[in-house]
Backbone bond lengths (Angstrom), bond angles and torsions (degrees), N, CA, C in turn:
res aa  C-N    CA-C-N  psi(-1)  N-CA   C-N-CA  omega(-1)  CA-C   N-CA-C  phi
1 M - - - 1.474 - - 1.531 109.35 -
2 D 1.346 117.83 133.32 1.453 121.98 179.09 1.527 110.70 -71.14
3 Y 1.348 114.47 154.80 1.459 119.03 -179.82 1.523 112.18 -60.81
4 S 1.327 117.06 -34.45 1.466 118.17 -179.42 1.523 111.16 -59.60
5 Q 1.337 116.72 -40.43 1.465 118.88 178.14 1.518 111.09 -69.46
6 K 1.317 116.92 -40.82 1.467 120.00 179.14 1.528 110.57 -61.44
7 I 1.340 115.52 -46.11 1.466 119.90 -179.86 1.523 110.57 -64.13
8 S 1.337 116.47 -42.05 1.467 119.82 179.11 1.521 111.20 -60.44
9 E 1.315 116.08 -44.24 1.465 119.20 -179.04 1.524 111.13 -60.53
10 R 1.332 116.34 -42.98 1.469 118.47 -178.83 1.523 111.27 -71.17
11 Q 1.335 117.10 -43.20 1.467 121.21 -178.71 1.522 111.69 -61.91
12 W 1.324 117.19 -49.65 1.454 120.01 -172.31 1.523 113.37 -83.51
13 N 1.333 117.35 -9.42 1.458 119.42 176.51 1.527 113.17 -97.30
14 L 1.327 117.14 10.67 1.460 119.26 170.23 1.529 108.61 -58.31
15 P 1.331 118.65 137.28 1.476 121.15 -171.75 1.521 114.74 -55.68
16 E 1.345 116.42 -32.64 1.462 119.43 -174.54 1.522 113.56 -84.44
17 K 1.340 117.99 -6.10 1.460 120.39 -171.88 1.529 113.08 -60.88
18 G 1.321 117.72 -43.67 1.451 119.92 -177.62 1.508 112.75 -57.46
19 E 1.317 115.79 -48.78 1.465 120.69 -178.51 1.521 111.26 -66.37
20 L 1.337 117.69 -45.99 1.458 120.64 -177.99 1.524 111.71 -63.47
21 E 1.319 117.32 -43.31 1.455 120.01 -178.38 1.526 111.85 -66.79
22 S 1.324 116.90 -32.32 1.465 120.07 -179.41 1.525 112.12 -70.06
23 R 1.337 117.29 -15.64 1.469 120.87 -177.01 1.522 113.07 -108.43
24 R 1.313 118.15 13.24 1.466 119.74 -174.52 1.528 112.59 -62.74
25 E 1.328 117.46 -35.18 1.464 118.71 -179.63 1.528 112.47 -76.41
26 D 1.322 116.92 -9.58 1.457 120.57 171.59 1.520 111.14 -91.85
27 T 1.342 116.39 -6.86 1.462 121.47 -169.50 1.518 113.30 -117.65
28 Y 1.334 117.44 -39.62 1.464 121.08 -171.74 1.533 111.50 -126.86
29 I 1.326 115.79 128.94 1.459 121.43 -177.36 1.527 110.92 -67.05
30 D 1.326 118.19 -35.85 1.463 119.53 179.66 1.527 111.46 -64.35
31 D 1.332 117.03 -32.24 1.462 119.39 175.30 1.528 111.35 -68.48
32 I 1.319 117.17 -37.53 1.469 120.44 176.20 1.528 109.61 -58.97
33 I 1.339 116.64 -48.03 1.463 121.41 -177.23 1.529 110.68 -64.64
34 Q 1.321 116.03 -47.64 1.461 119.92 -176.50 1.521 112.09 -63.94
35 K 1.328 116.27 -45.81 1.467 119.20 -176.30 1.525 111.81 -72.91
36 A 1.338 117.17 -31.05 1.468 119.39 174.60 1.529 110.15 -64.39
37 H 1.330 116.53 -38.74 1.466 120.89 178.70 1.528 110.50 -64.24
38 I 1.326 116.54 -48.79 1.462 120.03 -178.92 1.524 110.78 -63.78
39 Q 1.326 117.44 -42.37 1.463 120.26 179.55 1.522 110.75 -58.80
40 R 1.319 116.77 -45.42 1.462 119.27 -179.34 1.524 111.07 -64.05
41 K 1.338 116.23 -41.56 1.464 120.48 179.26 1.525 110.59 -62.55
42 L 1.317 117.11 -42.26 1.456 121.01 178.47 1.527 111.64 -62.29
43 L 1.314 116.41 -50.02 1.452 120.32 -175.22 1.525 112.11 -65.66
44 E 1.330 116.81 -23.83 1.463 120.42 176.66 1.533 112.62 -79.03
45 N 1.345 116.29 -10.38 1.468 119.93 -173.14 1.518 112.89 -127.75
46 L 1.332 117.33 36.99 1.465 120.88 -178.46 1.516 113.79 -100.26
47 D 1.314 118.11 0.76 1.457 120.15 179.75 1.530 110.00 -60.92
48 G 1.317 117.00 123.34 1.456 122.29 179.45 1.517 114.95 79.43
49 I 1.325 117.83 6.21 1.472 121.58 -177.49 1.531 109.66 -96.19
50 R 1.315 115.55 121.15 1.466 121.14 177.37 1.525 112.13 -120.66
51 T 1.325 116.80 -36.01 1.464 120.64 -178.89 1.524 109.45 -117.37
52 V 1.336 116.06 139.53 1.461 121.43 -173.00 1.521 109.95 -136.22
53 F 1.319 116.32 138.58 1.467 122.68 169.61 1.519 107.33 -110.61
54 D 1.328 116.37 122.67 1.468 122.05 179.01 1.518 107.60 -111.33
55 G 1.335 116.46 101.88 1.458 121.68 -175.56 1.518 111.88 -91.81
56 G 1.333 116.34 121.44 1.453 120.35 -172.36 1.512 109.55 74.55
57 A 1.331 114.79 48.15 1.469 121.62 -167.45 1.525 114.05 -76.41
58 G 1.327 117.69 -10.83 1.450 120.68 174.77 1.515 113.82 61.42
59 S 1.318 115.52 -134.22 1.467 120.77 -177.59 1.521 112.25 -89.24
60 G 1.344 116.95 12.56 1.457 120.15 169.18 1.505 117.08 93.74
61 R 1.334 117.34 15.85 1.465 119.86 -176.70 1.530 112.14 -51.58
62 F 1.334 117.43 -46.30 1.457 119.85 -176.14 1.529 112.35 -99.61
63 S 1.319 118.06 -25.94 1.470 119.62 173.01 1.521 110.37 -58.72
64 I 1.317 115.57 -47.11 1.465 120.52 -178.26 1.524 110.36 -68.25
65 L 1.322 117.40 -40.80 1.464 120.94 177.99 1.520 110.89 -54.92
66 L 1.337 116.84 -48.02 1.460 119.22 -176.45 1.522 112.16 -76.46
67 A 1.319 117.43 -30.60 1.468 119.61 173.78 1.524 110.20 -62.60
68 K 1.311 117.03 -36.60 1.467 120.56 177.81 1.526 111.68 -69.71
69 Q 1.333 116.36 -18.94 1.462 120.58 175.29 1.527 111.69 -87.49
70 G 1.331 116.74 2.00 1.456 121.10 177.94 1.509 115.21 98.58
71 C 1.327 118.10 0.53 1.464 120.97 179.34 1.529 111.03 -77.92
72 H 1.324 115.73 155.15 1.461 121.86 171.67 1.532 107.17 -100.93
73 V 1.322 116.29 119.12 1.460 121.93 -167.70 1.525 111.05 -115.37
74 T 1.329 116.39 133.46 1.463 121.97 167.81 1.521 107.22 -96.08
75 H 1.318 114.70 111.73 1.467 122.80 -177.91 1.531 107.27 -93.55
76 F 1.333 116.35 109.25 1.464 122.99 -170.22 1.521 108.71 -117.38
77 D 1.341 116.83 122.50 1.464 118.73 -177.73 1.523 110.19 -152.38
78 I 1.328 115.05 154.87 1.461 121.84 -179.17 1.527 112.14 -84.05
79 S 1.331 116.88 -11.22 1.463 122.52 -170.91 1.527 112.52 -109.61
80 Q 1.320 116.75 119.74 1.462 119.61 176.58 1.528 112.04 -66.91
81 P 1.352 119.50 -42.17 1.471 118.44 176.14 1.529 113.02 -58.14
82 M 1.324 117.23 -36.52 1.465 120.12 177.68 1.528 110.62 -66.95
83 I 1.317 116.49 -44.42 1.463 120.37 179.30 1.518 110.60 -61.95
84 D 1.323 116.52 -42.97 1.467 120.27 179.67 1.520 111.12 -60.63
85 K 1.338 116.23 -42.16 1.465 119.68 179.03 1.519 110.65 -67.78
86 A 1.328 117.10 -40.69 1.466 120.56 178.92 1.520 110.92 -62.60
87 R 1.322 116.72 -40.48 1.461 120.50 178.83 1.536 110.49 -63.15
88 E 1.319 115.84 -41.38 1.476 120.42 178.00 1.526 111.06 -61.55
89 L 1.330 116.57 -45.79 1.459 120.80 -178.65 1.526 111.38 -69.25
90 A 1.324 117.16 -36.77 1.472 120.34 177.90 1.521 110.85 -64.15
91 A 1.328 116.49 -39.98 1.462 120.35 177.50 1.528 110.26 -63.38
92 R 1.323 115.77 -41.03 1.470 120.49 -179.91 1.531 110.92 -63.63
93 E 1.340 116.50 -34.43 1.469 121.45 -178.70 1.522 112.47 -88.11
94 G 1.320 118.01 -2.82 1.454 121.44 176.73 1.509 115.44 76.09
95 V 1.353 117.60 26.25 1.472 119.92 -177.35 1.527 111.78 -123.54
96 L 1.307 117.51 19.07 1.461 120.59 -177.39 1.525 111.48 -58.66
97 D 1.321 117.47 -33.18 1.468 120.90 -177.61 1.524 112.92 -73.93
98 R 1.345 118.05 -9.97 1.461 120.68 -179.38 1.532 112.58 -106.99
99 I 1.348 116.43 8.98 1.460 119.99 -179.69 1.528 109.66 -127.66
100 T 1.323 116.49 130.65 1.461 123.39 172.62 1.522 108.06 -105.06
101 F 1.318 117.23 123.81 1.457 122.15 -176.59 1.527 110.17 -98.08
102 V 1.335 115.72 128.22 1.466 121.24 -178.43 1.522 108.83 -133.09
103 K 1.333 116.44 129.28 1.460 121.05 175.07 1.524 108.31 -94.12
104 G 1.324 115.82 123.18 1.451 119.35 -179.24 1.516 111.16 -174.12
105 A 1.339 115.50 173.44 1.466 122.57 -179.95 1.527 109.56 -107.74
106 L 1.316 116.60 143.20 1.458 120.94 -179.48 1.527 112.11 -61.75
107 E 1.316 116.92 -22.18 1.460 119.81 179.12 1.526 112.68 -64.34
108 D 1.332 117.63 -15.90 1.464 119.78 -179.70 1.529 110.52 -133.71
109 L 1.330 115.38 99.01 1.464 121.93 177.55 1.531 110.38 -113.20
110 S 1.332 116.31 25.14 1.460 121.27 -174.66 1.525 113.08 -66.24
111 A 1.331 117.32 -16.99 1.469 119.96 179.74 1.523 112.52 -72.89
112 Y 1.339 116.98 -11.15 1.465 120.13 -173.57 1.523 111.55 -108.54
113 R 1.334 115.60 141.27 1.456 122.56 -177.64 1.536 111.09 -77.91
114 D 1.308 115.61 160.08 1.454 120.96 171.80 1.536 109.20 -57.38
115 R 1.335 116.02 134.17 1.472 123.60 175.50 1.536 112.62 57.57
116 E 1.311 117.22 32.03 1.469 120.33 -174.86 1.529 112.68 -70.71
117 F 1.340 117.61 -29.00 1.458 120.78 -173.84 1.536 110.18 -118.64
118 D 1.325 116.36 139.75 1.462 119.74 176.31 1.529 111.08 -59.98
119 L 1.317 115.40 -44.88 1.465 121.13 -178.87 1.521 109.40 -126.64
120 V 1.317 115.82 131.92 1.464 121.58 171.04 1.515 107.49 -114.47
121 M 1.336 116.06 129.64 1.458 120.05 179.75 1.525 109.33 -135.86
122 S 1.327 114.93 151.07 1.465 121.04 178.40 1.517 107.16 -155.61
123 F 1.333 116.09 110.45 1.458 120.41 -171.60 1.527 112.53 -119.13
124 D 1.321 113.79 161.72 1.464 123.28 178.52 1.525 111.79 70.24
125 A 1.321 116.16 27.97 1.470 124.75 164.97 1.520 118.26 74.21
126 P 1.342 121.78 23.22 1.467 118.01 177.05 1.531 112.76 -61.13
127 V 1.333 117.84 -28.17 1.466 119.86 176.93 1.528 110.27 -59.98
128 S 1.320 117.05 -39.68 1.464 120.50 -179.19 1.524 112.65 -65.46
129 Y 1.329 116.63 -23.29 1.465 120.19 -179.59 1.523 112.58 -82.50
130 T 1.327 117.56 -2.50 1.468 120.30 -178.96 1.530 112.23 -92.77
131 Y 1.319 118.19 8.18 1.464 121.40 177.49 1.538 110.28 -48.86
132 P 1.327 118.56 135.50 1.461 130.18 9.61 1.531 114.00 -94.07
133 N 1.323 116.86 20.93 1.466 121.21 -174.87 1.522 113.46 -103.67
134 Q 1.334 118.25 16.51 1.463 121.05 -170.62 1.528 112.78 -61.45
135 N 1.316 118.37 -39.74 1.471 119.33 -179.21 1.525 110.98 -67.54
136 R 1.329 116.67 -42.02 1.464 119.84 178.60 1.521 110.63 -63.54
137 V 1.339 117.27 -39.38 1.467 120.81 179.55 1.523 110.45 -63.96
138 I 1.335 117.31 -41.70 1.469 119.55 176.00 1.521 109.95 -59.26
139 G 1.318 116.87 -42.87 1.455 120.15 178.14 1.511 112.62 -60.13
140 E 1.333 117.52 -38.81 1.457 121.41 178.52 1.530 111.44 -69.07
141 L 1.309 116.78 -37.94 1.463 119.64 176.62 1.532 110.34 -64.34
142 V 1.322 116.62 -40.64 1.465 119.88 176.32 1.527 110.47 -64.15
143 R 1.329 116.57 -40.86 1.473 120.53 -177.43 1.514 112.56 -58.09
144 I 1.316 118.05 -38.94 1.463 119.95 -175.97 1.531 112.64 -90.07
145 A 1.344 117.21 0.49 1.472 121.62 179.97 1.519 110.01 -90.33
146 G 1.343 115.93 131.64 1.457 120.50 -178.58 1.511 114.60 -97.27
147 K 1.334 117.82 -32.48 1.463 120.75 -176.18 1.526 112.86 -128.21
148 R 1.332 117.00 -45.92 1.464 119.86 -176.16 1.520 110.38 -142.97
149 I 1.335 114.24 155.56 1.452 121.26 173.99 1.516 108.58 -135.82
150 M 1.329 116.81 138.19 1.457 123.04 175.18 1.514 108.11 -137.40
151 I 1.338 116.83 122.19 1.459 120.59 179.06 1.522 109.79 -136.24
152 S 1.322 115.64 150.44 1.457 119.58 168.30 1.520 108.60 -121.53
153 V 1.322 114.72 139.45 1.458 122.58 -178.56 1.523 108.40 -128.48
154 S 1.311 116.62 166.50 1.460 119.32 172.62 1.527 108.56 -66.44
155 G 1.333 115.84 132.39 1.455 121.33 -179.94 1.518 110.96 -98.62
156 R 1.323 116.71 133.33 1.467 120.26 -175.35 1.524 112.05 -68.71
157 L 1.325 117.15 -46.36 1.463 119.65 -178.66 1.522 111.03 -66.54
158 G 1.326 116.63 -36.18 1.456 119.95 178.37 1.517 113.10 -71.65
159 S 1.335 116.70 -26.13 1.466 120.93 -179.01 1.520 112.66 -83.38
160 L 1.314 117.58 -28.49 1.462 120.65 -175.59 1.535 114.22 -58.39
161 P 1.352 120.30 -37.81 1.468 118.59 178.24 1.526 114.21 -60.00
162 Y 1.347 117.76 -22.50 1.458 119.19 177.97 1.525 111.32 -59.48
163 L 1.333 116.66 -31.15 1.461 120.34 -177.16 1.521 112.09 -71.97
164 A 1.328 117.05 -10.68 1.466 121.35 175.60 1.525 111.45 -115.53
165 N 1.314 117.24 9.82 1.468 120.62 -176.80 1.524 110.08 -147.93
166 P 1.325 118.16 85.70 1.469 120.44 -177.21 1.519 113.99 -68.75
167 I 1.342 117.67 -11.65 1.468 120.40 -179.55 1.521 111.43 -113.29
168 Q 1.339 116.66 26.73 1.467 119.36 -175.98 1.520 113.01 -59.58
169 K 1.338 118.31 -33.99 1.463 119.52 -177.96 1.524 111.78 -70.14
170 N 1.339 117.39 -26.94 1.464 120.10 179.18 1.525 111.95 -58.63
171 Q 1.323 116.89 -31.22 1.471 121.03 -179.16 1.517 111.60 -60.08
172 F 1.333 117.46 -25.90 1.455 121.04 -170.84 1.531 113.92 -110.90
173 I 1.323 117.49 10.07 1.456 119.91 177.50 1.529 108.77 -75.04
174 L 1.302 116.29 120.49 1.463 120.68 -176.74 1.524 111.05 -75.05
175 D 1.330 116.63 -39.29 1.464 121.95 -178.13 1.526 108.10 -140.33
176 E 1.323 116.51 112.75 1.463 120.50 -177.88 1.522 112.86 -67.27
177 N 1.319 117.51 -12.79 1.468 121.15 177.93 1.528 112.32 -98.67
178 A 1.324 116.50 10.54 1.467 120.41 -178.62 1.526 110.73 -61.95
179 D 1.328 114.68 147.75 1.471 120.86 179.81 1.528 109.17 -85.02
180 D 1.317 114.70 69.37 1.459 121.99 -179.63 1.529 106.84 -137.23
181 P 1.325 118.27 125.33 1.471 120.12 -175.04 1.523 113.42 -60.91
182 F 1.337 117.81 -34.18 1.458 118.65 -179.35 1.525 110.97 -73.32
183 V 1.330 117.72 -35.48 1.463 120.38 174.16 1.520 109.77 -59.53
184 R 1.325 116.04 -47.33 1.471 119.92 -179.36 1.529 110.80 -61.15
185 W 1.350 115.83 -39.91 1.464 119.48 179.65 1.525 110.55 -65.36
186 C 1.330 117.42 -45.11 1.463 120.99 -179.50 1.518 111.93 -60.02
187 V 1.316 116.52 -43.87 1.469 120.73 -178.78 1.530 110.36 -67.66
188 A 1.323 116.34 -45.05 1.472 120.84 -176.43 1.523 112.53 -67.69
189 N 1.334 117.34 -29.30 1.463 120.26 -173.26 1.521 113.60 -107.09
190 R 1.318 117.47 8.99 1.460 120.13 -175.47 1.527 112.41 -56.52
191 D 1.316 117.53 -53.90 1.463 120.29 -176.92 1.523 111.46 -64.91
192 Q 1.306 116.44 -39.36 1.455 120.49 179.01 1.532 110.81 -62.61
193 M 1.327 116.51 -40.53 1.455 120.26 -179.74 1.532 110.96 -65.87
194 I 1.335 116.63 -38.21 1.465 120.35 178.61 1.520 110.17 -68.13
195 N 1.318 116.66 -50.00 1.463 121.03 -174.94 1.530 112.59 -66.99
196 G 1.326 115.99 -28.18 1.461 119.06 -178.27 1.525 113.73 -93.39
197 F 1.331 116.98 4.48 1.463 119.79 -173.66 1.524 112.24 -87.11
198 S 1.315 115.30 140.47 1.464 122.12 166.26 1.518 107.50 -144.14
199 F 1.306 116.48 138.82 1.464 120.66 -176.43 1.518 110.41 -72.21
200 N 1.340 115.62 132.25 1.457 121.77 -179.54 1.532 108.14 -113.08
201 K 1.309 115.58 99.32 1.456 121.11 -177.55 1.528 111.39 -61.36
202 R 1.317 117.23 -36.80 1.465 120.67 -178.10 1.523 110.74 -62.51
203 N 1.340 117.37 -42.93 1.469 120.15 178.87 1.523 111.54 -64.70
204 A 1.325 115.98 -39.71 1.467 119.42 179.23 1.530 110.56 -65.31
205 E 1.313 117.01 -43.17 1.462 120.21 179.95 1.521 111.26 -65.99
206 K 1.333 116.54 -35.51 1.465 119.73 178.57 1.525 110.80 -64.84
207 L 1.346 116.59 -47.68 1.460 119.73 179.17 1.520 110.76 -63.14
208 M 1.327 116.50 -39.59 1.466 120.18 178.11 1.529 110.50 -60.81
209 A 1.323 116.32 -36.62 1.458 120.65 -174.68 1.519 113.30 -81.70
210 D 1.346 117.02 -45.04 1.473 118.52 -171.68 1.524 114.65 -112.30
211 G 1.335 117.81 -11.18 1.457 120.71 175.73 1.509 115.55 70.95
212 L 1.321 118.20 11.31 1.461 120.30 -172.71 1.521 111.54 -103.93
213 M 1.333 115.25 123.83 1.463 121.95 175.89 1.526 108.01 -111.31
214 G 1.326 115.38 114.58 1.458 120.04 -179.11 1.518 111.51 97.82
215 G 1.337 114.15 171.66 1.462 119.20 -178.82 1.508 111.06 158.44
216 E 1.312 117.15 -111.03 1.461 121.22 -172.98 1.522 112.97 -61.71
217 E 1.337 117.87 -40.27 1.467 120.13 -179.12 1.525 110.92 -65.95
218 E 1.330 117.00 -40.17 1.462 120.46 178.72 1.532 110.81 -66.15
219 I 1.312 116.33 -39.65 1.467 120.09 177.78 1.524 110.08 -63.80
220 R 1.331 116.89 -41.64 1.467 120.61 178.44 1.530 110.76 -61.07
221 Q 1.339 116.37 -45.69 1.464 119.61 178.83 1.524 111.08 -61.54
222 Y 1.312 116.16 -41.82 1.465 120.52 179.16 1.521 110.63 -60.46
223 E 1.321 116.66 -46.37 1.467 121.04 -178.10 1.527 111.81 -64.04
224 Q 1.323 116.65 -23.76 1.464 121.19 178.45 1.530 112.14 -91.37
225 G 1.333 116.08 9.61 1.460 120.39 177.03 1.507 115.18 91.05
226 G 1.328 117.69 7.14 1.456 121.14 -177.87 1.521 112.90 -82.35
227 T 1.329 114.78 178.02 1.470 121.55 177.41 1.528 108.83 -125.42
228 P 1.337 116.93 69.56 1.470 119.83 -179.41 1.518 111.27 -68.39
229 W 1.344 115.21 163.20 1.457 119.21 173.04 1.513 109.17 -65.06
230 C 1.318 115.81 151.74 1.465 121.41 -175.60 1.526 111.50 -63.64
231 I 1.310 117.01 142.63 1.451 121.28 168.67 1.528 107.23 -60.58
232 T 1.326 116.64 130.67 1.461 120.96 -167.61 1.525 111.58 -129.14
233 Y 1.329 116.11 133.81 1.456 121.03 173.55 1.529 108.65 -104.32
234 A 1.333 116.01 126.46 1.466 121.93 -178.66 1.529 109.59 -105.27
235 F 1.321 116.19 127.09 1.456 123.31 -173.60 1.530 112.13 -91.10
236 M 1.314 115.87 148.18 1.461 122.05 164.58 1.525 108.28 -84.08
237 P 1.329 118.65 149.54 1.476 120.02 -177.14 1.527 113.82 -57.57
238 D 1.328 117.27 -48.39 1.461 118.63 -178.39 1.523 111.74 -66.80
239 E 1.315 116.56 -30.02 1.466 121.12 176.97 1.526 110.68 -64.17
240 L 1.328 116.79 -47.95 1.462 120.47 -179.55 1.524 110.74 -63.16
241 K 1.323 116.65 -43.31 1.468 119.60 179.53 1.525 110.55 -62.91
242 S 1.313 116.56 -39.90 1.458 120.42 -179.69 1.525 111.52 -65.49
243 I 1.320 117.25 -40.76 1.464 120.86 178.66 1.518 110.40 -62.11
244 L 1.327 116.76 -46.88 1.463 120.42 -179.21 1.525 111.64 -64.23
245 T 1.320 117.63 -45.47 1.465 119.39 179.55 1.519 110.67 -65.74
246 G 1.340 116.86 -32.93 1.453 120.64 177.15 1.517 112.77 -63.58
247 F 1.318 116.67 -28.12 1.466 121.40 176.17 1.528 112.24 -90.13
248 G 1.332 116.73 7.15 1.457 120.78 173.80 1.513 115.84 95.68
249 V 1.324 118.61 8.23 1.464 121.13 178.83 1.525 108.96 -75.95
250 K 1.324 116.19 134.84 1.461 121.87 -177.90 1.532 110.63 -106.10
251 N 1.325 114.16 158.32 1.472 121.68 173.76 1.530 111.97 51.88
252 V 1.323 116.81 48.61 1.462 121.19 -178.78 1.527 109.42 -72.60
253 S 1.328 115.85 127.66 1.466 121.70 173.93 1.517 108.73 -117.79
254 L 1.327 115.83 146.98 1.458 121.76 -179.15 1.523 110.17 -121.82
255 S 1.322 115.93 147.35 1.459 120.89 173.21 1.523 109.05 -146.94
256 G 1.322 114.78 162.91 1.464 120.52 -177.79 1.511 111.53 -127.02
257 P 1.341 118.25 78.94 1.465 120.10 -179.44 1.529 111.77 -54.50
258 G 1.319 115.37 128.05 1.463 120.67 179.02 1.513 114.09 101.21
259 A 1.328 118.21 -4.60 1.464 120.24 -178.57 1.529 111.56 -60.66
260 Y 1.337 116.07 -43.80 1.466 119.67 179.48 1.530 111.20 -73.16
261 G 1.327 116.36 -43.36 1.459 120.12 -176.70 1.509 114.09 -62.40
262 R 1.336 117.74 -29.94 1.458 119.27 -176.40 1.525 112.29 -72.49
263 T 1.335 118.14 -8.96 1.469 121.48 179.60 1.526 112.00 -88.82
264 I 1.324 118.38 -3.02 1.467 121.87 -168.48 1.527 110.60 -111.33
265 P 1.330 119.04 134.34 1.469 121.77 -179.87 1.531 112.20 -62.14
266 R 1.318 115.48 152.11 1.461 120.97 -178.06 1.525 111.98 -57.26
267 E 1.331 117.17 -41.81 1.461 120.31 -177.19 1.535 111.45 -58.17
268 I 1.325 115.91 -38.71 1.459 120.59 179.52 1.521 110.70 -74.66
269 L 1.324 116.92 -42.10 1.461 120.66 177.78 1.525 111.41 -57.25
270 I 1.314 117.28 -42.41 1.468 120.78 -179.27 1.526 110.05 -64.04
271 R 1.335 117.43 -43.60 1.471 120.45 178.47 1.520 110.32 -59.51
272 I 1.309 116.53 -42.96 1.465 120.40 179.62 1.522 110.70 -63.63
273 M 1.317 116.90 -46.88 1.469 121.31 -176.39 1.524 112.30 -64.36
274 K 1.325 117.69 -27.96 1.460 121.07 -176.43 1.523 113.36 -87.83
275 D 1.324 116.75 -6.43 1.465 121.39 177.18 1.528 107.88 -109.68
276 P 1.337 118.99 110.93 1.471 120.76 -174.24 1.521 114.28 -54.82
277 D 1.332 117.74 -39.81 1.464 120.13 -178.68 1.526 111.11 -69.37
278 Q 1.338 116.11 -47.03 1.458 119.57 177.46 1.520 111.08 -61.47
279 R 1.320 116.38 -41.20 1.464 120.70 -178.77 1.527 111.64 -60.22
280 K 1.329 116.03 -45.43 1.459 119.53 179.33 1.525 111.27 -62.58
281 D 1.329 116.32 -47.95 1.459 119.97 -179.57 1.526 110.98 -62.82
282 F 1.308 116.02 -40.01 1.463 120.84 -178.93 1.525 111.02 -64.49
283 L 1.324 117.30 -46.26 1.462 120.10 -179.90 1.524 111.12 -66.06
284 D 1.331 117.54 -35.26 1.460 120.69 175.30 1.526 110.76 -61.97
285 F 1.340 116.05 -44.42 1.461 118.60 -179.12 1.520 111.48 -70.70
286 C 1.331 117.16 -37.96 1.471 120.31 175.95 1.525 110.52 -56.31
287 Y 1.329 116.51 -42.79 1.463 120.16 -178.85 1.531 110.31 -60.31
288 R 1.319 115.78 -42.98 1.464 119.65 -179.38 1.523 110.89 -67.85
289 Y 1.319 116.77 -46.56 1.472 121.68 -178.04 1.528 110.99 -65.52
290 D 1.330 115.98 -47.66 1.464 120.42 -174.65 1.525 112.79 -71.39
291 S 1.340 116.78 -15.09 1.462 120.99 176.67 1.520 112.60 -84.91
292 N 1.328 117.83 -8.19 1.450 120.97 179.75 1.534 109.63 -70.62
293 P 1.317 118.27 127.54 1.470 119.59 -176.32 1.519 114.34 -60.94
294 Y 1.326 117.83 -20.64 1.461 119.90 -179.50 1.526 112.70 -73.52
295 V 1.324 118.42 -17.19 1.461 120.29 179.73 1.526 112.55 -116.99
296 C 1.343 117.33 4.55 1.464 119.17 -171.99 1.515 112.37 -59.14
297 G 1.323 118.67 -32.28 1.454 119.79 -178.29 1.505 114.64 -72.65
298 M 1.339 117.47 -15.50 1.459 120.72 -176.02 1.521 113.03 -100.98
299 G 1.324 118.28 24.62 1.455 120.35 172.60 1.515 110.78 -57.02
300 K 1.319 116.74 153.62 1.463 120.72 -173.07 1.524 112.70 -55.84
301 D 1.308 117.37 -51.81 1.464 121.36 177.36 1.516 111.70 -127.08
302 N 1.308 115.42 -35.77 1.458 120.09 -167.67 1.516 113.59 -118.88
303 L 1.306 114.33 151.98 1.450 124.51 170.73 1.527 105.74 -108.48
304 L 1.323 116.96 122.14 1.470 122.16 -174.81 1.522 109.85 -104.19
305 A 1.329 116.12 130.69 1.461 121.50 178.50 1.519 109.38 -124.91
306 A 1.320 115.88 141.09 1.469 121.77 176.43 1.517 108.30 -136.77
307 G 1.338 116.23 141.77 1.445 119.68 -179.95 1.527 111.61 -158.77
308 E 1.327 115.08 176.16 1.460 121.54 -174.79 1.525 110.99 -116.21
309 I 1.330 114.54 147.10 1.451 122.17 174.73 1.526 106.12 -104.16
310 T 1.319 118.04 118.93 1.460 119.81 -171.65 1.513 114.20 -116.74
311 D 1.337 119.36 -7.21 1.469 118.46 -178.26 1.526 111.14 -99.86
């Protein structure tokens, strides 16, 4: 088993993960923007979709959405706490009978037949956490897709600004008093992160060149019993499109959810989010702006790709 899978299993099986992930849209503005974009894209592409595979489905944000639309969804995730939370939420929404829960890793989809699902989706970058197997995993996701595929991966151009902004997540905190350990950490360490920062051109050039975030340090932490963030591969837009078309996906479109939102100060974002009319208009415009191919690489965290299976 590769270290990326080992690290992912330990990171995502922390007991609190299910609950924390289920509340991200109550906690972070960038999650609101990103998930609103994906939801709209999904709902625009459900014609003829009856069966769905959700790879890295987390706490069920999109599994439950599509089950409520009448689809039969296979909710596939590496994390038992996430699955448990998704099952709880599905029961609350009355769609438990339309979701099959499976614990597994994206590196092994051998249990599924070619073209088994009308739609295959995988959001919030679990494909990027399968490094060095990310291309093979994309191929497997395409193999089991019968009509459409939609995936989001870590985007290289969108990730590079993090190396010049140690407090980037602070911009998107909806409520600084939220009961979330990472929110508390961001608020408590803001000044320290600013004062201790210096730009490292070598690190930026390395990420630009190889797309790899993490490696030896994460492996060391893992070996010492820690739960480091997953080793992550960040894709360039043309690279992702080329991989998908190489596996036979047609009409590939790319978008960068969060590209517009990341240009706006936190104070303004909060005002927008707290006004229902402004919030709706803002999310509508974000969807239009972030779908423009000229900005797709600058999505906040993820690069979103959608395409059709025609053979």
